[in-house]
N, C-alpha and C positions, 0 to 999 in steps of 0.2 A: 228415703227411697219409696216410691209409690207402691201401694199394695195392689197386687193383681187379684181383684175381686172375682174375676171370671173363673179362676182356678179353684176357688173356694166353694163353688156351688155343690151342695150335697146331693147324693143319689135321690133322696126323698123329694128333692125339688125338681127332678128331671122326669119328663114324660117320654115313654118309648112306644112307638107304633110297631106292631109285629105284622109282617106281610109274608105269610107262609101257607101253602095249600095243603100241607099234611097236618092234620089235627094233632097228632101225637107230638110232633116236633114243635108245633106252635105252643102246645100246652107246657112242654118242658121249658121252653124259653120264658113263658109267662111266670112259671114257678121260680126259676132262677132269678129273674129280675125282681119279683116281689119280695123274695127272701133277702135280696141285697138292699132293699129299700127303694127300688125304682117304682114309678107308677106306670102301669100299662094302660094306654088310652084305648086300645082295641086290637082285635085280630082280624085280618082281612085275607080271604083266599084268592081274590082277584084284584087287578089293578083298579077297576072301577070302584070297588068297595073301599080300597085303600085311599083313593082320592076323596071319596065321600067322608071317611073318617078324618082325613087330614084337614078338610075344609071345616069340619065341625070343631076340631081342636088341633091347632098346629103343634105337632110333637117336637121335642128337642132333638130326637134322633129316630131313625127308622132302621129296623132289622129286616132285611129284604132278601127273599129267595129269588132266584133267576127264573126258573120255570114255574109258572103259575097256571091256574085254571083260566080259561078264556084265551082270546087271540093275542092279547098283549102280555109282554114278559116283564120281569123285574127291571130289565135294562131300559125299557120304555118308561117305566115309572121313575127310574133313576134320573133320566133327563129332565123330567118335570120337577123333581126334588132339587136338582142342581140349580135350575132357574130361580127357585124360591129360596135358595140358600139354606136348605134343610139337610144336615149331614146324614149319611146313611152308610150301613155296613152290609155287605153281601153275606148271606148264610146259604151255602150251596154245596152239593156233592159234585157238581159239574165243573171240572177243572181242565177240560181239554183246551188246547192252545188257541183255537179260533174264538171260543167263548171268552177266554182270558184277555185276548187282544181287544175285544169289544168292550169288556168290563173296564179296561184301563182308560178308554176314551171318556168314561163318565166320571172319572176321578173320585172313586169311593174313599171313605175314611178307614176302610178295613175290609178283610175277607176272612170269614170263618168257614172252615171246611167241615162238612158233616162226615161222620158223627163227631160231635164236639164235647168238650168237658165244660163244666161250670166255670172253671178258672179261665178257659179260653174266651168265653163270652164276656166275663167281667173285665179282663185285661183289655180286650178289644174295645169295650165301651169306654174305659178310662183313657186309653190312647186317643180314641176318636174325639172324645170331649176335649182333651187337651189340644189336639191339632186344630179343631174347629174354633176354640176360644182364641188361640194365637193367630189363626188365619184372619179372624175378624180384626184383631189389633193391627196386623200387618196391612190389611186392606184399608183400615182407617188412616194409618200413617201414610200409605201411598196416595190415598185420595186427598189428604191434607196437603201433601207435597205437590200433587197435581193442581189443586186449587190455587196454591200460592204461585206456582209457575205460570198458570193461565192468567192470573191477575197481573203478574209482572210483565208478561208478554204483551197484553193489551194496553197496559199503562205506560209502556216505554215511549221513548222519543223517536222511534223509527217511523217511517211512513206507514200508513195503515196497511198497505199491501204486505209489507214485510212483517208487521205485527201478526196479521192473519196467517201468514205462512208458518210462523213460530207456533201459533196455536194448533195448526194442522199437524205439525210434527209431534207436538205433545200428545195429541189425541191418538195418533197412530199406534202407540204402545198399549192403549187401553181399549180403543174401538177401531179395529183395523179397517182400512178402506182402500179402494182403488181410485175413487173420485169423491171429492169433498167440496160442498158448497157451504160458505159461511159468510154472514154479513147481516146488514140491516135492510129492512123492508118496511115501507110505509104505504098503506092504501094500495097494495098490489104493485107498487113501483119500487124497484130495487134502488137503494142508495149506492150508486156505482162507485162512489168515492170510498165507501166503507164495506164493500162486498167483493168477494172474489171466489173463484173456483180453482181447485188444485187437482191435477191428474198425476197419479203416482207412476213414475217411469222406471224406478229402481228401488233398492232397499230404502234409501233416504234421498231420493231424487224426485223432484216434483216439477211439473210444467204448470206455470201460472196461466190460467185461462180467463181473460176478461171478456166482456160482452162482445167486443168487436172480433176477438179471436173465435168465440163460439159461433158467431154469425158466419165467419169465413169457413169454419170447419163443417158447418151444417148446410151452408149454401142458401140460407134464408135471409130475407130482408129485415131491417129493423121494424118495419110496419107489421110484418108477419109475426115477428118475435113478440111484439107488444100484444097482438091479437091472441096469440097462444097463451101468454101470461094472463090475459083477461079471462080465459076459460079455466084457470086453475081452481080446483076445489079448495075449500077452507082447510087449512093445515093444522093438524093436531099431532101429538107425539104418537108414533106408531112404528111397528116393524113390518116389513113386507119381504117375505122370503118365498122363493120359488113361484108357485101358482098365484099366491097372494100378490106378488110383485107384478106378474103379468096382468092381473086384473086391475091393479092400481094404475098401470101404464095405459090401459084402455080408457080409464076415466080421466087421466091427466095427460094431455098431449105434450106438455113440456117434459114430463118424466119419461114419456115414451121416446121423445127425441133424444134425450140424454142417454137413455139405456141403449138405443140403437147406435148412437155415435161412438160410445165407449165400451160396448159389449158387456153390459152390467146385468146382474140377475137378482140382486137383493138391495134393500134400502132401509135405513133407519132415519126417522125424522124427529127432531126435537126443537120446537119453537120456544122462544123465551119472550113473553110479553113485557115490554119496557114501559116506564112511566110516561113516555112521550107518545103513547098510543101506537107505537110501531112494534116490529117483531125482530128480534135478533135470532136468526135461525141457524141451526146446525143440521146439515143433510148429508148423511154418509151413504155411499154406494159401494158395492163389492161385486166382483166377477163370480164369487161363490154363491150358490143358490141358497145356502143355509148359514150365511155368515153371522147373522145377528141374533142374539139371545136376549131374554128378558133381563139378564144381569147387566148387559150393556145399557139398556133403557133405564134400569134402576140407578146405575152409576150417573148417567146424565141428569136424572131427576134430582139426585142428591147434590149435584154440582150446580143445578139451575139457580138457586137463590143467590149464591155468590157471583155467578156469571152475570146474572141480570143486574145485580147491584153495581158491579164494575162497569158494565156498559152504560147504565143510567148515569153514573158519576162522570164517565168520559163524555157522554153526550151533553150533560149539563155544562161541563167545562168548555167543550167546543162551542156551545151556544153562547156562553158568557164571552168567550174570546171573539166570536163572530160579531156579537152585538157591540162589543167594545170597539172593534175595527170599524163597524158601521157608524157608531156614534162619533168616532173621530172624523170620519169622512163627512158625516152630516154637519158636524160643527164647522168644518172648513167651508162647506157649501153655504151654511147660514151666515158665516162671516162675509162671504162674497156677496150674499143677498143684502146684508147691512151696508156694505160699501156702495152698492149700486144706488141705494136710497130711493129707488123708484117704486111706486105703488099705483093701484088703480085710480086713486084720486088725482094723479097727475095726467090722466087722460082728459085734457081740457078741451072743451068745445061743445057747441049745441047745434052744429050743422046737421041737416037731415042725413047726410052720408055717415056721420059719426054716430048719430042716434040709431041708425040701422045696425051698426056694429055692436053697440051696447045691447040692443035687442037680441042679436044673435048670441052674444055671450050669455045673457040671462037664460036663453033657451037650452043651450048645449052644456053649460057648466054643471048642472046637477046630474047629468048622465055620465056614463063612462066611455062614451064614443070617442074615437080618434078625431082630432081637430087638425086641419091644415090651414095655416095662416099665410095668406098671399099678400104681398105688398112690396113696394119699392124700398130701396135702402133708406133707413132713417125714418120710417113711418111709425115705429113703435111696436113691432111684432112681439118682442119679448114682454112688453107691458101687457099685451093682450093675453099671452100665455099665462102670465102670473095672475091676471084677473080671472081666467077660466079656472085655474087651480084653486085660488082663494075662495071661489064660490061653489066649489065641489065638496062632496063628502070626504075628499082626501086632504082637505086643507090642514088637518092636524099633522100630516106627514110632510116630508121634504119635497120641494120642487127641485129636481136635478136638471141643470142646464148643460148642454153639450153643443159647442160650436163646431159643426162638422168641417167648416172651412179652415179652422185654426189648428186642427190636429194633423201632425205629420202622417202621411199615408201608411207608413210601416207600424204606427202605434195606434191607429184607429181601432182595430179589432180588440187589442188589449184594453184600451180606454173604455170601450163600450161594454165588453163582455168579461173583462178580468182575465187573470192568468194564474196558474199554479207556479210555485217556486220551481225554478229549473226548466220551465217550459221552453225558454229560448235564451240565447246569450244575453246576459244582463238582468235576467229575472231572478234576482237574489232573494226575493220574498214573495209570498202570495199577495195578490192584489184583487180587491173586490171591484168589479166593473161598475160603470154608471147605471146600467140596467138593474143589476142586483141591488145596488144602493138605493134605487128608487122603488124597491118592492113595497107595495102598500100605498105608494104616492104617485107622483107624476114625473115623467121625463120629457124635457123640452129639447127637441132636436132642431137647433137653429141651422140655417143654411143647408137644409137637407139636399138641395140640388147639387151641392159640392161633394156629396158622398161618392167615393169611387164605385164604379159599376160592379166590381167583384165583391164589395161589402154589401151592396144592395140586396143580394140574394140571402145573406145571413140575416139582415134586418127583416126581410120578408118572412123568414121562418119564425122570427120572434113574434111578428104580428099574427101569424097563422096559428102557431103552436103555443104561444105564451110561455116559452121556455128558452133558456140560453145554455151555452156550454162554454166554460172557461177554456182559454188556450192551455193545452196540456191537461185538461180535465178528463174525467173518466165517465161522464154521464151528464144528462141534461139537468138543469135546475129550473123548477117551475117558478113562474113569476106572476105577480098581480100588479101590473103597471098600466097606468093610463098614458097614452102617447099623444103629445102635441108636437107637430112639426111646422116649420116655417121656411119660406124661401122667397127670394126676390127674382127668381128665374121663372120663365114660362115653361113649366114642366112638360106640357104637351109638345112644345117645340123641341125640348130636350129629348123626348121620347122619339120624335121623328128623326133626330140627329143621331140616335143610338146611344145617347149618354145617360138615359134614365129608363129603368124598367117600367113597362106599362102596368104589369101586375102589382108592382109596389105602389105606383101612383094611385091605382084604384083602391088599394088597401088604405092609403093615407087620406084619400080625398072623400072620406065618409061625411064630414061636415066642414066644408070650406068657409073660411071667414076672410073676405077681401077688404084690406085696409085702403081707404082712399088716399092718394097723395095729397100733400098740402095745397097744391095748386087747385084742387077740386073742392076745397073747403075753405075758401077765402074768408068767410065770416068768422072762422076760428083763429085766424092769423093773429089779430091784435090781442085777444084774450091769452093766447099762448105766449106771445111776446112779453106781455106784462107779467105773466106768471114766472117766466124765466128771469126777467129783469129783477123781480123781487128776490128770487133765490140767489142770483149773482151778486146783488147788492149786499145781501147778508154775508155771503162768502168773502167778498172783497173788503167789507167794512166801509163801503162808500154809501153816501146818501144819493141813490138814483131813483128819480120819481117819474120819469117819462121819456118818451121818444119824440124827437123833432118831427114836425109835419112833413118836411121834405123826405126824411128817412121813411116815415110811414108810407108815403106815396110810392117810393121806390120798392119797398117791401111788398106792397099790394100788387105792383105790376111785374114782379119777378116770378119766374116759374118754379123755383126751388127744386132743382134736381136732387139735392141731398135731403130734402124734406125737413122734418122737425129737428133732426140732429144738426143739419146745416144752419137752421135758424138759431139754435142755441149757441153754436160756436161763433156765429157771426155777431150775436149780441155780446158774447164774452169778450171778443176782441174790441168791440166798440166800448164796452164798459171799462176795460183796462185803460183805454186811451182817453176816456171822458175826463173833461176838466170842469164840467158843470153837472147839476142833477139831471138835465135833459141830454140824453145821449144822441149822437149822430154816427152814421156809418163811417168806418175807416176808408173803405173803397166804395165807389158808386156801383149800384146794381143797374142792369140794363132793363128798361121797361118793355112791355110788349109792343108799345107804339113807337119805340125808337127805331131809327133807320141807321144804316151804316154811316151816313154823314154826321150823325149826332155823336158818334164815338170820339171821345177826346183822349182816351188811353187805350193802350193795346190790351185787348181782352182775349183770353183763351177760348177755345171752341166750346167750353162748357157753358158760356154765357149765351149761346144761341138759344132761340126761344123754343122751337119744337124739334125734337130729335128722338130716335128710338131709345128705349131704356138702357140697353147695353152700351150704346154710343155715349149717352149722357153719363153713365157710370165711369166709362173709360176716360172721358174728358175731365170729369171731376177729379179722378185720381191723378191725371196728368197735371191739372192745375195745382194740386197739392204738392206734387213732386217738383214742379217748377218753382213754387214759392220756397220749398225747403232745399233747393239746389240738389234734388234727387237723393236727399238723405232720408231714409225710412225711419230709423230708430232714434230714440233720445228726445231731448227737449227741442221743440220746434220742428221735429221730423214730420214726414208726411203722415205717418200713422197717428201721431198726436193730433194733427190738424183735422184728420178725417174721423177721429175718435174710434179707431179700430185697433185691434192688436196687430203688432208688426207681422206676425205669422199669417193673420187673416189677409192683410194687405198684400203680402208676397204671394199668397195663393190666388188672390184676385188678379194680380199683375200677370201671373203665369197663364191664367185662364184667358185674359184679354190680350195677351201678346205684347205686354209692355215690358221693355228691357231696361235694366238699371243704367246701362252705359249709353243711354240716348244722348 
């Protein structure tokens, strides 16, 4: 059984301070104490002198008269002693009921009535010492239990909001409050996911108040709220009661707003600096003007090391989990990159139009400016995006690709910005969005012209604020992302038609790069064809060394509505059918000099020489559908012929008014 060492402290080891304004009584007390072996640290006739002696040498116990010289009484001194956890015994002849009621509120360790006997003093001292020693043991056990309970609450598997509510309930028994703010803060920005406020409505009944609830209750905008937070003074541990609270509200507009909204009159603040340079803050408010004492502050100070350690451990675990999820997503993206096999070196050609594109890439790549790549279908816009990324300071990070045309409308927002578990039907787990995944790197938004108008406003906010918000999330997430967008549409025409926001266009069109169609860089046609032929030859395991002269002539006279992608697919078909090292086309191409009388086979509208881009795109899709008997998916389907995803082709068909039952 453990030995209770506190109960074995001898009188000679204890120091007593006497606060008594009658010299004779004070001298009698001194003689009684010294005779019994106690040490007397001093005798004070006033509260001021008692405080001076207490500060010089902290006594183990104070014998205290109620009525003293000066304006302050022994009861005033008792409140100071209680805050510093110094036990005291009243020694007084004043026993009227009003005085005794006030004495009780200070929770003394005893009351000796004058005149007293030596035995009365010594017994009162022994009982006081015993009570104080055991009160410390009880307090230590209670604090240990509270510390364990707080750690368990924060470390549980519940959502963070529920964890914080459990913490609030635990604190209520030790630091009473009517309004409580708890959570993480970094660089004056609250981590909305791990922060919350609780308003006490009953004995154990609390209303959870999130940022959006607070804005509704106060009637201020999010911009005004952020401006108020920016004016907040540096936070240190402090108690603000009564007049001090009113003065603190004048200096801190957010505190003033909270006080006015919930009718609060006192405040206790305890910040915990974490290892991640953030702050885990506890902020207690009460409707009582004198609710908080130094003992509350001391309790929180004693709990601070364990709380800070727990929060740091949880943040480290969260960071590991987040990085693990991000690494998994990045690995998937890198695997897709490897599958594409495309790189900057595949940008074949020496035409002046292409040289100008190379020059533009070299100029803009080292910067962080947004790039808008414009060009017809199949001109290699993704290749340009990858070249810009690979020549930027972000090349060590991932290039995240998003095909806006291939995403189902109902999933675009989740795909781009992510979602929390349970945010909508089917959201069985948290998902990191493409923007968050691209943090520190680059995001490539292909087919940006296909983005629904309602999502364009949210993308605009990302460009302006450099932050996103997950579906079901509780606050913004700051991002460091470079944006590259691409489209084959005329965005200015789309703006006129009301299908694209002009403000988004101007945000994207910081540095436009226009890719020339293949028909405008004829000198690059044969180098490209030979490059593809070499790659196809290796893939098929065939010895293919050249292209027939007649085929070359047809290729040079063709206008290439599908551009480089069409060229590659045409060569693949020819290579598959080839029976000699020199390949020829499977089907004839119509030259620019051909007339209708020269046609020997039925040709679809896509073979006409000059036509608007959207008409050419529509005809090219119709041609692929006719060849595949209007089958979109699978081997030999129209999507495979056009080298696009089936979902992309279906989106294009819907936009161009092409129906599958034609």
